[in-house]
Phi, psi and omega in degrees: 000122181264147178260140179262123180274143176293156179300145180293132180283129178287133181281107175230191179275006182232158176273180179298333180277354180098354179282155178291144175285154184304322182294341182257015181266138177278164176303323178291322176299316179296323179296325177293321178298313180293323176296320178300313179298318180292317180296326176299316179294322178292314185289308187277316184273347183066025183283152179294137183301317181296319179293318178295319178299312180300318179295314184296321181295342179270353181291150178301135176089353182299329181298343178270355181270161173276104187295328180291317180292319176305312183293321178299317180292313182299305182293317182297313180292320180293316182289326185251021185303318180295318179292323177295320177298323178297322178290318186284317190308317180297342182268356181273151175258013178208173179288149180302326179297340180271356178272136179297149179302326179295311181291328175298312180296323177296319178295324175301313181300313179297314180296318180297314180296319179297324183274323190244344184249074185291346176284347178262116178303148185301321181293326178292315179302315180292314181300319179297321178289323175298318178297318177300317181293323177297321185277322188244343186268188179288175187309305181249018181301328181297329179291320179293314178303314180302312182296314181296313183289330173297318177297320180291322179299320180297330178278316188273334181225058186299321181293317181295317179295315180298318179298319178291323178296318179295329178274358179079023184253359185291147177267167171101000000 
């Protein structure tokens, strides 16, 4: 009986699912991952932000993350979750309760960055959230995240989006 080996995976910066490999992640990308994990604990477990922060900082690999960006995302999303939901909800085609907690937290991160992190270009904020959804979300969740955050970018950063559209760089 012969065994059939799977095809050799080509070494690129992405996994078979399309998510970035760990070695190609920036400190800010890692900070978004840790913020997502922490926000999930806050959202689903109802855990205190300070306790979740202390726990998250002890996780393997946290030292490779940008701690300032992580903290801005964790505290900002937790403190402004209701306001972020007000921004996001009109762009949904279903009730917020029908959105998975992981994808909900990813949308918080994207909305927060679009609104409060003007040093992060709008396309980068969306792309980073799409990457999070590919790695942690449902099968096609990244497509939904992309659509919602593109709509939000047009509202929160109209000049930046318009300038990219005029230059032929807009997504969507």
